[in-house]
C-alpha positions as CSV (number, residue, x, y, z in Angstrom):
1,M,151.5,287.3,-17.4
2,K,154.1,284.6,-18.0
3,Q,153.6,281.4,-16.0
4,R,156.5,280.4,-13.7
5,T,157.2,277.2,-11.9
6,L,158.7,276.2,-8.6
7,L,160.2,272.7,-8.2
8,I,160.2,271.5,-4.5
9,T,162.2,268.4,-3.7
10,L,162.1,266.9,-0.3
11,N,164.7,264.2,0.8
12,G,164.8,262.3,4.0
13,P,163.4,259.6,6.2
14,D,160.0,258.3,5.0
15,R,157.1,258.5,7.5
16,P,153.3,258.7,7.3
17,G,152.0,262.2,6.5
18,V,155.0,263.8,4.7
19,T,153.1,264.2,1.4
20,S,149.9,265.3,3.2
21,R,151.7,268.0,5.2
22,L,153.5,269.4,2.1
23,F,150.3,269.8,0.1
24,S,148.5,271.2,3.1
25,V,151.1,274.0,3.0
26,L,150.8,274.4,-0.7
27,A,147.0,274.6,-0.5
28,T,147.3,278.0,1.3
29,F,149.0,279.6,-1.7
30,P,147.7,280.5,-5.2
31,V,149.6,277.8,-7.1
32,I,148.5,274.8,-9.2
33,V,150.1,271.3,-9.3
34,A,151.9,270.7,-12.5
35,D,153.7,267.5,-11.8
36,I,154.5,265.1,-8.9
37,E,156.9,262.3,-8.5
38,Q,157.8,260.2,-5.4
39,V,160.0,257.3,-4.6
40,V,160.9,255.4,-1.5
41,I,164.1,253.3,-1.3
42,R,164.9,251.5,2.0
43,G,163.0,254.0,4.1
44,R,164.4,257.1,2.3
45,L,161.9,259.3,0.6
46,T,162.4,261.6,-2.4
47,L,159.3,263.7,-3.1
48,G,159.3,266.1,-6.0
49,V,156.4,268.6,-6.6
50,L,156.3,271.1,-9.5
51,V,153.9,273.9,-8.9
52,A,153.0,276.7,-11.3
53,Y,152.0,280.3,-10.6
54,A,151.7,283.7,-12.3
55,G,154.1,286.4,-11.2
56,G,157.7,287.5,-10.8
57,P,160.6,285.6,-9.3
58,P,160.0,284.3,-5.8
59,T,163.2,285.7,-4.3
60,G,163.4,287.7,-1.0
61,T,161.1,287.4,1.9
62,G,158.2,289.5,0.6
63,G,155.4,288.5,-1.7
64,T,153.1,285.4,-1.9
65,I,155.7,283.1,-3.5
66,G,158.4,284.3,-1.2
67,A,156.2,283.3,1.7
68,L,155.6,279.9,0.1
69,W,159.3,279.4,-0.2
70,T,159.8,280.2,3.5
71,A,156.9,278.0,4.6
72,V,158.3,275.0,2.7
73,E,161.7,275.5,4.2
74,R,160.1,275.6,7.7
75,L,158.2,272.4,7.0
76,A,161.3,270.6,5.9
77,D,163.1,271.7,9.0
78,D,160.2,270.4,11.2
79,L,160.3,267.1,9.4
80,G,164.1,266.7,9.7
81,M,164.4,266.6,5.9
82,E,166.4,268.3,3.3
83,V,164.7,270.6,0.7
84,E,165.8,271.9,-2.6
85,L,163.8,274.7,-4.4
86,S,164.4,275.8,-8.0
87,T,162.5,278.0,-10.3
88,G,161.6,277.9,-14.0
89,T,159.4,279.6,-16.5
90,D,157.2,276.8,-18.1
91,A,155.1,274.2,-16.4
92,K,154.4,272.4,-19.7
93,E,157.4,270.4,-20.6
94,K,157.5,269.3,-24.2
95,R,157.6,265.5,-24.4
96,R,160.6,264.3,-26.3
97,R,160.3,261.9,-29.2
98,G,160.7,258.2,-28.7
99,R,158.9,257.5,-25.4
100,L,160.1,254.0,-24.5
101,H,160.3,251.5,-21.7
102,V,163.5,249.7,-21.1
103,T,163.3,246.6,-18.9
104,V,166.5,245.1,-17.4
105,L,166.6,241.6,-15.9
106,G,169.6,240.3,-14.0
107,E,170.4,237.3,-11.8
108,P,172.2,239.1,-10.1
109,L,172.1,242.6,-11.6
110,Q,175.6,244.1,-11.3
111,P,176.5,247.8,-11.3
112,A,178.6,247.3,-14.4
113,A,175.5,246.2,-16.3
114,M,173.5,249.3,-15.3
115,A,176.6,251.4,-16.2
116,G,176.8,249.8,-19.6
117,I,173.1,250.1,-20.4
118,A,172.9,253.7,-19.1
119,G,175.9,254.6,-21.2
120,R,174.3,253.1,-24.4
121,I,171.2,255.1,-23.7
122,A,173.2,258.3,-23.3
123,A,175.2,257.6,-26.4
124,A,171.9,257.3,-28.3
125,G,171.1,260.9,-27.3
126,A,168.2,259.7,-25.0
127,N,167.3,260.6,-21.5
128,I,166.3,258.4,-18.6
129,D,163.2,260.0,-17.2
130,R,162.3,257.5,-14.5
131,I,163.6,254.3,-12.9
132,E,161.6,251.8,-11.0
133,R,162.3,248.4,-9.5
134,L,159.7,245.8,-10.5
135,A,161.3,242.8,-8.7
136,H,164.1,241.9,-6.5
137,E,163.6,238.1,-6.3
138,P,164.2,235.6,-7.7
139,V,165.6,238.0,-10.3
140,T,166.2,241.7,-10.1
141,C,164.2,243.7,-12.6
142,I,164.6,247.4,-13.2
143,E,162.3,249.4,-15.6
144,M,163.4,252.7,-17.1
145,A,161.2,255.3,-18.9
146,I,163.2,256.7,-21.8
147,S,162.7,259.6,-24.0
148,G,164.5,260.9,-27.1
149,A,165.5,257.6,-28.7
150,D,164.7,255.7,-31.9
151,P,163.4,252.3,-30.7
152,D,165.0,250.2,-33.4
153,S,168.5,251.7,-33.0
154,L,168.3,251.6,-29.2
155,R,167.1,248.0,-29.2
156,T,170.1,247.0,-31.3
157,A,172.5,248.9,-29.1
158,L,171.1,247.5,-25.9
159,A,170.9,243.9,-27.2
160,A,174.7,244.1,-27.8
161,E,175.2,245.4,-24.3
162,A,173.0,242.8,-22.8
163,V,175.2,240.1,-24.3
164,L,178.3,241.7,-22.9
165,Q,176.8,242.2,-19.4
166,E,174.9,238.8,-19.3
167,V,171.6,240.4,-18.6
168,D,168.2,240.5,-20.4
169,V,167.1,243.8,-21.9
170,A,163.7,244.6,-23.5
171,V,162.8,247.8,-25.4
172,Q,159.2,248.6,-25.9
173,R,157.2,251.6,-26.9
174,S,155.3,253.1,-24.0
175,G,151.7,254.3,-23.7
176,L,148.7,252.5,-25.1
177,H,150.8,250.3,-27.5
178,R,152.3,248.5,-24.5
179,R,149.2,248.4,-22.4
180,A,147.0,246.9,-25.2
181,K,148.5,243.4,-25.2
182,R,145.6,241.1,-24.4
183,L,146.4,237.6,-25.8
184,I,149.4,235.4,-24.8
185,V,150.3,232.5,-27.1
186,M,152.9,230.2,-25.8
187,D,154.9,227.2,-27.0
188,V,154.7,224.2,-24.6
189,D,157.7,222.0,-24.8
190,S,160.8,223.6,-23.1
191,T,158.7,226.8,-22.5
192,L,155.5,226.2,-20.5
193,I,156.9,222.8,-19.4
194,Q,160.5,221.6,-18.9
195,G,161.7,219.2,-21.5
196,E,160.1,217.7,-24.6
197,V,157.0,215.4,-24.4
198,I,158.1,213.3,-27.3
199,E,161.3,212.5,-25.5
200,L,159.3,211.4,-22.4
201,L,157.3,209.1,-24.7
202,A,160.5,207.9,-26.4
203,A,162.0,206.9,-23.0
204,H,159.1,204.5,-22.5
205,A,159.6,203.1,-26.0
206,G,163.3,202.6,-25.5
207,C,164.4,205.0,-28.3
208,M,165.2,208.1,-26.3
209,D,168.7,208.8,-27.7
210,E,167.6,208.6,-31.3
211,V,164.6,210.9,-30.8
212,E,166.6,213.4,-28.7
213,K,169.1,213.8,-31.5
214,I,166.3,214.5,-34.1
215,T,164.5,216.9,-31.7
216,T,167.7,218.9,-31.0
217,A,168.4,219.3,-34.7
218,A,164.8,220.3,-35.5
219,M,164.7,223.0,-32.8
220,R,168.0,224.5,-34.2
221,G,166.3,224.7,-37.5
222,E,168.5,222.1,-39.2
223,L,165.6,219.8,-40.1
224,D,162.2,220.3,-41.5
225,F,159.9,220.1,-38.5
226,A,157.0,218.1,-40.1
227,A,159.4,215.5,-41.5
228,S,161.3,215.2,-38.3
229,L,158.1,214.8,-36.3
230,R,156.9,211.9,-38.6
231,E,160.4,210.3,-38.2
232,R,160.2,210.5,-34.4
233,V,156.6,209.4,-34.1
234,A,157.3,206.4,-36.3
235,L,159.7,205.2,-33.6
236,L,156.8,205.1,-31.1
237,E,154.8,202.5,-33.0
238,G,153.3,199.8,-30.8
239,L,153.6,201.8,-27.6
240,S,150.5,201.2,-25.4
241,T,148.2,204.2,-24.8
242,D,148.7,203.5,-21.0
243,V,151.9,205.6,-21.6
244,F,149.9,208.8,-21.8
245,E,148.9,208.7,-18.1
246,R,152.5,208.0,-17.1
247,V,153.9,210.8,-19.2
248,R,151.2,213.3,-17.9
249,A,152.5,212.5,-14.4
250,E,156.1,213.1,-15.5
251,V,155.4,216.5,-17.0
252,V,157.0,219.3,-14.9
253,L,155.9,222.9,-15.4
254,T,158.6,225.6,-15.8
255,P,159.1,227.6,-12.6
256,G,156.7,230.5,-12.6
257,A,154.3,229.0,-15.1
258,R,151.3,228.9,-12.8
259,T,152.0,232.4,-11.5
260,L,152.3,233.7,-15.1
261,V,149.0,232.2,-16.2
262,R,146.9,233.1,-13.1
263,T,148.2,236.6,-13.0
264,L,147.3,237.3,-16.6
265,K,144.0,235.6,-16.2
266,R,143.2,237.9,-13.3
267,L,143.9,240.9,-15.6
268,D,141.4,239.4,-18.2
269,Y,144.1,238.3,-20.7
270,R,143.3,235.4,-23.0
271,F,145.9,232.6,-22.8
272,A,146.7,230.1,-25.5
273,I,149.2,227.2,-26.0
274,V,150.4,226.0,-29.3
275,S,152.5,222.9,-29.5
276,G,154.4,220.6,-31.9
277,G,153.6,218.0,-29.2
278,F,150.5,216.1,-28.7
279,T,146.9,216.8,-27.6
280,Q,147.0,213.6,-25.4
281,I,149.2,215.6,-23.1
282,T,148.4,219.3,-23.8
283,D,144.7,218.8,-23.1
284,S,145.5,218.1,-19.4
285,L,147.5,221.3,-19.3
286,V,144.5,223.2,-20.6
287,D,142.3,221.8,-17.9
288,D,144.9,222.2,-15.1
289,L,145.8,225.8,-15.9
290,G,142.5,227.1,-17.3
291,I,143.9,227.9,-20.7
292,D,141.5,229.5,-23.2
293,Y,142.8,228.1,-26.6
294,S,145.1,225.3,-27.6
295,A,146.5,223.6,-30.7
296,A,148.7,220.6,-30.9
297,N,149.2,217.4,-33.0
298,T,147.3,214.2,-32.2
299,L,149.0,210.8,-32.1
300,E,147.0,208.2,-34.0
301,V,145.8,205.2,-31.9
302,A,144.4,201.9,-33.0
303,G,143.6,198.9,-30.8
304,G,145.0,200.6,-27.7
305,K,148.4,201.2,-29.3
306,L,150.2,204.0,-31.1
307,T,150.3,203.5,-34.8
308,G,153.5,205.6,-35.3
309,R,151.6,208.3,-37.2
310,V,149.8,211.6,-36.4
311,T,146.3,212.5,-37.6
312,G,145.1,215.7,-39.1
313,E,147.1,218.8,-40.0
314,I,150.6,219.0,-38.4
315,V,151.2,221.9,-36.1
316,D,154.6,223.0,-37.4
317,R,156.3,226.4,-37.8
318,P,153.7,227.9,-40.2
319,G,150.9,226.1,-38.3
320,K,151.8,227.9,-35.1
321,A,151.5,231.2,-36.8
322,R,148.2,230.2,-38.2
323,A,147.0,229.2,-34.7
324,L,148.1,232.6,-33.4
325,E,146.0,234.3,-36.0
326,R,143.0,232.0,-35.4
327,F,143.2,232.5,-31.6
328,A,143.3,236.3,-32.1
329,R,140.2,236.2,-34.3
330,Q,138.4,234.0,-31.8
331,A,139.2,236.4,-29.0
332,G,138.4,239.5,-31.1
333,I,142.0,240.8,-30.6
334,P,144.2,242.3,-33.3
335,I,147.5,240.7,-33.9
336,S,149.3,243.8,-32.7
337,Q,147.9,243.1,-29.2
338,T,149.3,239.6,-29.0
339,V,152.4,238.3,-27.3
340,A,154.1,235.1,-28.5
341,I,156.6,233.1,-26.4
342,G,158.8,230.3,-27.6
343,D,162.2,228.7,-27.5
344,G,163.0,227.0,-30.9
345,A,163.1,227.5,-34.7
346,N,159.6,226.0,-34.9
347,D,158.3,229.2,-33.1
348,L,159.9,231.7,-35.5
349,D,156.8,232.5,-37.6
350,M,154.5,233.2,-34.6
351,I,157.2,235.1,-32.8
352,T,157.7,237.5,-35.8
353,A,153.9,237.7,-36.4
354,A,152.9,238.7,-32.9
355,G,152.8,242.3,-31.5
356,L,155.6,241.3,-29.1
357,G,157.8,238.2,-29.7
358,I,159.7,236.8,-26.7
359,A,162.5,234.2,-26.9
360,F,162.5,232.2,-23.7
361,N,165.8,230.5,-23.0
362,A,165.8,230.1,-26.7
363,K,168.0,228.8,-29.5
364,P,170.2,231.5,-31.2
365,V,168.0,231.5,-34.3
366,L,165.0,232.5,-32.3
367,R,166.8,235.1,-30.1
368,Q,167.9,236.9,-33.2
369,A,164.4,237.2,-34.6
370,A,162.5,238.0,-31.4
371,D,161.7,241.4,-30.1
372,T,163.3,240.5,-26.8
373,A,164.9,237.5,-25.0
374,V,164.4,236.2,-21.4
375,N,167.3,233.9,-20.3
376,V,166.4,233.5,-16.7
377,P,164.7,230.2,-15.8
378,Y,161.5,231.8,-14.4
379,L,158.6,232.0,-16.8
380,D,156.8,234.7,-14.6
381,A,159.7,237.1,-15.4
382,I,157.7,237.8,-18.6
383,L,155.2,239.6,-16.4
384,Y,157.8,242.3,-15.8
385,L,158.0,243.0,-19.5
386,L,154.3,243.8,-19.4
387,G,154.9,246.3,-16.5
388,I,153.6,244.1,-13.7
389,S,155.7,244.2,-10.6
390,R,156.5,241.4,-8.2
391,D,154.8,243.3,-5.3
392,E,151.6,243.4,-7.3
393,I,151.8,239.7,-8.0
394,V,152.4,238.8,-4.4
395,A,149.6,241.1,-3.2
396,A,147.1,239.5,-5.6
397,D,148.1,236.0,-4.5
398,A,147.8,237.0,-0.9
399,E,144.2,238.3,-1.5
400,D,143.4,234.9,-2.9
401,D,145.4,233.0,-0.2
402,L,147.7,231.6,-2.8
403,T,151.5,231.0,-2.7
404,P,153.3,232.5,-5.8
């Protein structure tokens, strides 16, 4: 006998016991549960339950399913809720191609932005299957489950809409591909921390303006990084090593950095930093944050003073990509399960090599190459791209008696 379905949708004030009472009613009838979905917004509950059964249409007052229909309507009336019931003929919905997650970040998130994004999704012939809020402060983050879309074409369309609406939009494949990310590799200067360490050093050497100009051009990709690094470091010649302690005290973490690292460490992610800066500063970040792997340049020191040179292999654009690969090998994690985060041209190779490349408040050259861009000033917003909600972060911090 052909299997039929009954979709029951309850809408009304949320209260304890609604779900329990509905299933207690359903338990007295010969049906099986095919699907469930529930959402609560500002105390209003929408609960949808799809049940399957064998038999004819459940119309009229007679028959088992007719009795179920009546029982559900009676329950809704008792709860002071509205109920909708609709029938079908197949409990096994065929999943459409292109299962994706679309994450939208706004500060604030305007209705026009959601209208534009939903319009682009519809124009791509895709369907929004589910919408969930992941955060409401300090940014609003909405995640949508999408089916029926080609990821590359949808990503292109939504990237254009994101620019128009001044929001951030990420498109990722759903399922195991998304959940498998296990290694985060992050740039340091202007990403994990605010500002550039070499500029902090230059301020103590009295050559801040000259170094800043070279740094800006290098980050835009206008200068070779290795050559620009040597040129800037040469200006630091003669600076006392006492400067390292002073600069370490001046370093300011990007808002949300501690929350990002500790949340991912709770979930057994490996965390790495890779920097065109200097080990004399990054080593303290490793100790402070509990970072697993790190790579950075080392300033040469002789007689308690900087010589104006670096020692060893320079960590430049290709060097960062090599570090990503090395960290992945050490962690036993394939490249496809890595996330790279950066802000400048020096991060291009590692961003494109990683399973997910994120441009964080980045220069245009990097935004164009990355899988997605985050332009809000909160580093922990990256957690939402991994499907971690603000409520989950706050709850975990509360358990550990920590302030997010």
